[in-house]
N, C-alpha and C positions, 0 to 999 in steps of 0.2 A: 576401083570399086566396082565397074561394070563386071570384071573377071571374076571378082570374089562373088558378087551376088548370082552370078550366073552359075556358079559352082554349087553355091546354097541352094539354088532351085532346082538344079540337077540332083542333087543328094536327097532333096526333100520331095521330089515329084513321085517317089515310090510310096508315100503317105498320103492319102486325101484328106483324112481326118484325123484328129488326136483329141485326147481325153487326158484329163488332169490326173498326174500319177505322183509316185512318191519322188522324194528329192534324190539325186543321184550324184556319186562322185564324178568330178569332170573327167571326160575321156579323151583319148588322143583324136584329133581331128581327121586321120585318114589312117588307112591300113599302113602305109609308108611311115608313119610317126608312131613309134610305139609309146609316147608320152604327150601329154597336152602340155607342151613347152610355154605355150602363153600362160597357161595357170601356173606354172613355176615361176615365170618371169613376174606375174602380177605379185606372187608372194615374195619374192625375192626383192622387190622393191618395198613391200610393205615391211620387211624385216629393217630396212634403212629408217623407216619412220618410228620404229622401235628404239633406235638407236638417238633419236633428235634430244639435243640438251637446249636448255633455256627455255625461254616462251615459245610455245608450240605455234605453227602456223595453223589456221582455219582449215586446212585440208587435210592435216593429219588424221588418219582413221583408226587410231590403236586407242580402244575405249578405256584401257587401262594404264594409259599413260597421261601424264598431266605437266604443266610447266615444271622445271626443276633446275636447279643450280642458276638460279635468276641472278644472284649477284657476281657471277664470274665477270672479270674484267672485259672479256670478249665473249659474248653470249653466242648461243647457236652451236653449229658444228655436231659432231657424232661423238657419242661415247664409244670407246674403242671396242669393247666386247662384252663380257659379263660384268665389268666393272664400270666406272664411271670418270674415267680420266680422258683428257682429249689430247692423245698423242698425234702430233701433226704428221709425224713420218708416216706412219701406216695408214692415217687418215688420208693424206695427200694422195697415197699410191691408190687407195680404193676410189677416191674421187677420179683420179686420172683414168682408171679403168673404165668405171661407170661411164665416163664421157667418151672413152674411146668406143665402146658398144654402141652409144647413140651415134657417133660419128660416122663407124663403119656401116651400121644396118638401120637407118632411120626409117626405112620403108617397113621392113617387118614390124616395128615398134608401133608404127602409125597402124597398120593394118590389125594388130593386135589389140587395139584399144587401149595400150597403155603408153602412149606419148605424154598426156597429160600429166600422170603420175610420174612418169620418168623425168620430165622437164622440172617439175615441183622438187623432186628429191635432189637432182643435181644442181639446182639453183640455190637451194638451201645451205649447201655445203659450201658453194661457191660463194656465197655471200659473207660465210664464216671466214674463209681464207682472204678475202678483201679486207675484212675488217681488223685482220691480223697484222696488217701492214700498216705499221706506224710512221713510215717516212724512212729515218735513218735507223730503225729498228724494226724486229719484226717478232710477234709471238709467236713460239714454236711449240708451246705446250700450256695446258690448264689444268692445274689440280695436281696433287703429287702423289705418285705412283705407290709410295711406301705406306703413307697415311691413308690412302684410299681402299687399301686392300685389307685393312683392320677391321672392316664393317661389312656384314652381309645383309642388305636389306635394299628395299624399293628406293630408287633414286629421287623420288618426290619428297621424301624426308630425310635426305641426305645429311643436312645440317644437323639435324636432331639426333641421327645416330652417330654421328661422329662427336657431337658434343658430349654424349655419355662416355666416349673414349678419352675425354679431354681435349679435344681439338675444335677451336671456335672457327667456324665459318660464316659466321652472322653477316659479316661485312665482305665476304668473297674469299674464294679460294686463291692458293697460290699460282701464280702464272711465271713464265719463264720467256725472256726476249732475247734474241741474237742482234747483236750491234755490228756496224760496219766493221770490218778487219778481225771479226771474231769467228772462231772454227765450226761453223754451222752449214758447211756447203751441202751435206747430203739432206737433210730436211728442209731448207731452203730451196734447194733444187727441185725435191718433190713438191713444194707447195707451187713454184713457179710453173712447173709442169702440169699440174692440176688445174691451175687457173688458165693457162693458154688451152689446155685441151679442153677444158669447158667451153671456152670461148669458142673455139672451133665448131663443138657439137651443138653449141646452143646458137649459132648464127642462124637469123631469121626467126628465132623462137623464143628471143629474150631481147629486151633493150638494154641489158647491162654487159653486154660482151665487150665493147670499148673500154669500160670500167675495168674488167677483169684481165683484159691485156695488158693496160697500164699498170695494175699491181703485178702481174707476171714479170714485166720487165724489171720493174724496181726490185723484185726479191731475188729475180735470178742475178742483177746486177751485184748485189750484196753478196749472194752465195758465190758467184764467180770471182769476186775481189778476193775472198780469202783463200779458197782452195784448201781447205782443211776441215776435218771432224773432230779435232781435238778437245774443244770446249764442248760440243754436243755429248760426245763420249765419256766426259767427266760429270754430265748433268744427272737430275734424277731419271730421265728417259733411258740413260744406258743399262737401268736395271732391268728394264722390259723389251726396249726396242734399240739395243746397241746396233750402230752402224758399222758395216764391214768396210765401206768404201763410199767415195763420193762421186768419181768421174763418172761413173754409170749414170746418177741423178742428173747431173750437169749436162751430159749427153741427150739424156731422156727429154729434158726441159728444152734443150736448144732445138732439137726435133719438132716438139710441140709448137713452140714459139715461132719456127719457120712456117708450120702448116697454119698457124693462126694469123699470120701478119705478112706471110710472103716476102720477108724480109731475108734477102740472102746472107746477111751478116749472121743470123742465127744458123744457118747451114754451113757457113765457114767455121763458127766456133765449134759445131759439131765435128766436123772434120778434124778440127785441131786437138779435140779430146780422144780420138781413136786410138794414138799411140800410148795413152794410159789406161785403156781399158783392160780389165783381167785377162791373164794368161792362163793357160792349163797349166798345172802343177808340173814343174820341172822343164818347162818348155818356153819358148817364145811364141807359140801357136795362139791365136786369139782364142779366149775361152768360148766354147760351144756347149758344155755341159751346164749341170744343175738347171735351175727353172727360173723363169721371170716371177718375181715375188716381191713383196714390201721392202725387202732389203737388197735386192739385185735387179734392175731395171736394165740391165745390159741387153738380153735379147729382144725386149720389146722395143728399145732404143734402135737397134740394129735393124730389126724390120721396119721402123719406121725410116730409118736413114735410105734402107734399100728402096723404098716407096719414093722417097724425095729424091733420090739420085740414080736410080737404076744400077746402082753398085753394090757390091757385098751381097747380091743374092745367093751366092754360092756358100757364104756364111751362114745364112739363114738355113738354107736347105741343109747345111751340115746339123745344124742345131735340130731341125725337124728329124732327120734321120737317127739323130741320137736319142730323140724321145720315143719314136716308134720301135727301136730295137732296143730300149732300156731292158738292161738285165733283170731287174727285181720289179716284178708286178704281183698284185693282189688277184689270186684266182685266174692268173694268167692274162689279165686284163687291164686293172687298174695300175698304173705307173706309181711307185711308190718311192718319190723322193726322199721323203722324211716321215719319220713316226707322227711327229706332233703336227696334227691337221693336214693329214696326206692328201685330204679331198681338195684343199684349196690349191696345192701344188698341181695336181693331176687335171683339174678343170680349168686352171689358168693355162697349162700345157696347152689344153685343148683349145682354148682361145687363140692363142698365139698360132696355132698350127692354122685354125680355121682361116684367119686374117691372111697368114701368108699365102693360104691357096686362091684365097679371092683376090688378092692384089698382084701378087708376084708371079712371072712366068717360070713355072716349075716343073713342067712336062707333065706325065702322068700324077695326078695326085690321088688317085684311088687309095693307097695305102694311108696317106694322111688323112683323108676323109673318115676314113673308116676307125683311124685313131681318136680324132676327136668326138665323133659320135660316140665310140666305145666309153670315153670317159664321163661324159655327161650322164648316159644312159645309166652306167653303173651308179652314179651318185643319186639317180632318180629311181632307182629299184631293179635295175637289170643285174642283177648279181646271185649268187648261189644261196642268199638268204631271203632273196625275194623283199627285199627291204629298201624304202626310201631312206636316205641320209639327210632328208629335208624337212623339218619340222612342220607338220601340218599339211605335208603333200604325200600323194602316193599312198602305197600299201605299208602298213606297219611302222609309220616315222617316228623319230625320236620323240619323246615327251619330255625329258628331263635334261635339256641344255643347260650347260653351266653359265648361267644368266640371271644375276641377282634380282633384277626387278620383275621378269618372268615368273621367276620361282615364288617372289612375294613371301619370305618368311616373315613372320611376326617377332620373332625372338632372336635375331641375329645369329641363325644357323642355318648352315648349308644343308643340315638332314632333316629340316621341319619347316612345312609339312613335306611328307614322303614324295608327293608328286608335284610339280609346278603347277601353280594355278592359273598360269595363263598359257595360250598357245602362242610361241614364238614364230608365227608364220613366216616362212620363207629362208629362215635361218640355216645354213649349211652346216653341219656340225663336222668336226675334226675328221671321222670316219673309223674304218675298220683298222685292226691290227695288220700286220704282214701276213700273218695266217689267215686272214678273212674273218677273224671273231671280232665281237663288236658288244659291247655292255653299254646300255643306256642308263649310266651314273654320272649323276650331277657332279659328284666329286672328282670324276676321273675328267680333268682338263686337257689330258692329251687327246682323248678320243672324242670328247663331248663338249670343248669348249666352242663357242661361237665369237666371231669377231667382223668387223667391216670388211677386212681385207679377205678374209675367208669367202666372203659373197661377191668379192669384186669381179675376180676371173670368171667366176662362175655365172654371174649376172650377164656379163660379156658374151659369153658363150650360149646363153640362152636367147640373147638377141640375134645370135646367127641362126639356131635353131629356127625361131620364129619367122626368121626371114625366109628360111629354107624349105619350111614345112606349113608355115601359116599357122592359123588356130587364133582362137579369140579368147580374152580373159572373161572373167565371171562378173557381171554387172551387180550382183547381188554380195560380193564379197567386200567384206567380212562379215558374217553372221554374228549378232551379239553372242557374247559368252553366256553360260549358265553361272549365275553368280552364287557363291557361299554367302551365307549369313556374315555380315561385316560388323556387326554390334548384337552381343548377348551378354548374359549374366552367367556366371558360374558359381552356384549357390552350395554351401553346405550349413546343415543344421548342427551347430556346436554343441548345444545344451537344450534340452526340452524338459519341463517340469510342469506342476500344476500352478507354479507362480509365473510361468512365462517361458520365453525362449530366446537364444542368443544365435546369431547368424553370423556367417562369413560370406558376403556378397561381392563378387568380383566382376567388374564391367569390364568386358573385353572389347578392345578394337582390333579387329582382323580385316581393317580396310584394305581393299586390293582393286577397286574400280573407280579412280585409282586410290592407292594408299593416301591417307590426308589426316589432317587435323581438322576435327568437327567439335565447333563449340556448342553450347547449348544440348548437350546429350544428357539423358536423365532416365530413370529405371523406377518401376514401382513395385513393391513388395505386397501383396494383397493378403489380408487375413479376415476371418469371420469372428466378429465382436459379440456374436449372440450370447456367449456366456457370461461376458462383462456386463451386459445390458441385463441380463437374467437376475445377478448379483446385485442390482440395483446401482450400478455405475454408468456413467457416460464414458463412450469410447476415447473420448478426448482427455479422460483422467489417465490412461494408459501412460506409462513412463516409458520414454524413448531415450535409452543411453547410448552414445557413440563410443565405443570401446577401442576404434582405431579409424583412422582417416589417413590412408597411405599417401593421398595427395600431398599433404602437408609437407612430407618428406623432401618434396622438390620447391617447397616455397610455400607460403601462406596465400599467395594468387592463385593457387591451383586448389584451394580447399573445396572438399565437396560441400553442397547446401542440403541440409535434410529438413525436410518438411514437417509440419505438424502432422497429427494424425487427420486424414480426410476421408469423407465418405464417398465411396462409389455407387452403390446402390442398396438399399433395404440394409441389412447387418454386414454388409462386405465394406470392408474399410481398407486404407492403403497408406503407406508412407512412401514418399517420393525423394530421391536421393539424385542430386543433379550436380553437373559440372560445368559450370559457365564458361571455363577456358579448357578448351578440348586437349591442351597441352599435357594434362594430367594423364591420359591413355593414349599412347602411340604404338604402333607397332613396330618397334625397334629393336627392343630386347626382351630377356625374359623377365626382367624386373617391370617394365614398363607398358607391355601391351595388355596388361590388366591392372586395374587399381582396386584396392581393397577397402571396403568399408565393413567394419564388425559393429553389427547394432543387437542391441537387446531390448525386447520388448518385454515390459514387467506389469504383471495384474495389479490393478489400483490398490495402493497401500499394504503392497506386497501381500495380497491375499492369496487365495487357492482357487482351483477351478478352471486355469487355462486349458485348452483343447486345442493341441497344435496339430492334430489329424484333420480337424475341419478347415484349416486355413488352405485357401486356393493356391497359393504360391507355394506350399510344402508338398503337393501332391506327387512331386516326382523326387523330391530329397529326403523322405522321412527316412531311409535306408542309409543315408550318410551319417547318421547320428552315431558317433562312436566308431566310424569306419576310418580306416588308414588310407583309403583309396582315393580322397581327395573330393572334389565337388563334381557337381552334376550341372550340366547346362541344361535349362528348362525354360520352355515358351511360355510358362506361367508368371515369370517375370518379365513384365513387358518394357520394352525400350522405345524411347522418343527421341527425335531430332526437334527442338525448338518447339515441343508440344505436339509432334505429329508422330503418331504410331508407326515404327519401322521394323519392329521385331515381336514377335510373342503374339498371345492370344489374351485378351482380356477375358474377365469371367462370364460376361454375356455372349462371349463368341467372336467379339470383335476383332478382325485382323487388319493386317496393314492392306492398304491399296495397293494393287499389283499392276502396273503400267506395261502392257505388251507391247514391244515394238511392232509397228505397222508399216506397211507400205505407203509411201507418199501417196496423197490423194490427187489423182489426176484421171479426167475422163476424157482426153485428147486422143482422138482415134490415130492409131498408129504408133502412140507413146507406150511400147510394151513394158519398157522398163521404169515407167511411170515417173521419169524425172524432170517432165515438164516440157519435153520437146522430142520431135522426130528425127531421128537420126539414122546412121549406119549401125549403131549399136543396137537399134530397135529390131533391124532386119537380122543381124547376127543372132540375137536372143531367140528371135520368132523361130529362126531356122533350128538351132539347137533344141527346141521345144519339140519342132516337129521330128526331128531325128530322135526324141526320147531320150535327150541328154540334158533337160532342164524341165522344171515346172513350172506353172504359171499361177499365180493366184488370182482372185475371182476379178479384181480391178484389171490386172494384166490381160487375162483372158479377154475381158470386154473390149478393152483396147485396141487387142490384137485381131479381132473380129472386123476386118476392114469391109467384107461384104455384107455385114449385118444379117446373117443366116443364122446366127447362134452355134456356129461351128467355126473351128480355127484349122484352117487346112492350107495346103499348098495354094491355093486361090488367092488367100488373103496375104500370103508372102509375095506373090506377083503383084497383087495391088499396092503393097507396100513399097515395092520396088519401083513401081510407076512413080507414086507419090515422091520419092526420093530425087528421081530423074527429071521432075518437073523444073 
């Protein structure tokens, strides 16, 4: 801490005073670091929170996510990619790689300010794997891949979306188990490795490590007892994550179990697996080509074995030389192992290389260091396109990652809306084509897919980079998103005459923060009854006819309730259409995201003299009469949630109350990030402000003024440092 603060002060001393400026994009921490790796790490961890299944923990930071698939037999875990199945083979790989990053580079993570987020996310997935262990059998998948891919929508409405396709998930999704003696060695070996790696990484940071080790031992025993993949590769998983082999997962798990337990039995197991590991094609030579990935953890296992025994260092080095000298590269830089998600391979190759450099005696490592830095830097934006391949990070990042919930379609379409409604911060997309071209196309899952395994080696390599270059994450991340209107009415004037009007009114549910069922939604159509009154009638004499109530298509329990004629003010009256049961309008399909009510308002006794043009709610829709272009969204038909105005403008100008997010209220001197305590993060934020890389709101500025001279400068930073050292 002292070294960090000294560096901060040395950098900040050039500026003796500072004033509040405009927000800035996170910058590199020094001339040596071309990117702010801590910022990238922070966002990569956030991506895993976007993938969380089941009841969300209190610390989940994603405002557009909510509890989902809560009826799963095993709750929690991560959705695999842009879909919503929990495939344990790639999930276990991803978790073990996150654990490895923490195990190998804890100091850098701590200094970056991301330790709490890291531990939270790793613990979340470890708890899921522990729950999958049922004793004599193990759950290895939750959700059916074939069924899952039939619907494109936000996971919070998963059960409703699939019910429209004829699949009933009201009591839970399918889940699949592996029993003793059955052939599931790869997926179970991967799960055992994840739990053991998690236990090793979380030692001293969690009170659950002993529990994780016990589950790792049991699952490993079941995996090792079968030594087969036959049953797994005949399961639903094989259509998505078919396993090519299993001895590599057993080898991987045995090494992690040795690290977690110091029990040499597991090291002996690892040694016994070595003759069965893959060989180079047409040769008896141990395989050194390809890449560490979800389906091949041999190279990572050999690296761990070399660390654990001091042997096979030459084999690891041969693999590193293969990577550095790989023939196929994008823009002469990015290693191009495969077209589908090339960046996941490249960044993972970088992580394996970095760990090898830091843990084995390899001689001159300069070429290896240049290699792993070039891979992560290419992904972050050091490429001919000057483009980041990480959503929400750097220059010109992707905005249309292939991800159902981030896209938030309301009509089961990958094409609508045109642009993803949410920022999937931290998600590493597949990456460029071999020729360096790239198209930010949601429907192109080769280049724009995201997945937990894509971010796995990437996150690990970022741990290395923050360990090497330092840097701190942003205490104000994430900022609230700008929300679209979630409820509104699309209206059409179907008929207008002297005897009255008929209308098509479509209440629309485009909720996305999060997507949800909302009971008690209603809307009001306003009209001017002055001509009715002038004719000697009461407005309550107006005949209201319901020509269509779409909600009854789904059952009478969803029927709309139509009020009588109600007075708003003076000659302005309204009709209110209410939906007590919000399931009538859901953003899950073309037919369901809107619910149409067709109303006719008829002059008393079918008289004449109705004037549609003076009706408030008609102001925007008069041109729809006789039009083939469809309805118009108008803010003059107001929408309410349980009687509270949430959209539109009433005739007297009343609009919904807008709640603006504010900084937490704190007047604690030194509490620059106003979180209620004074800590190293406050000094880091203050230093970034002094360097012009952050702005301070008024209450933050006041708390930062340690010397109480109405200025914020380096002397305040010195005073804050002294208070932390007391």
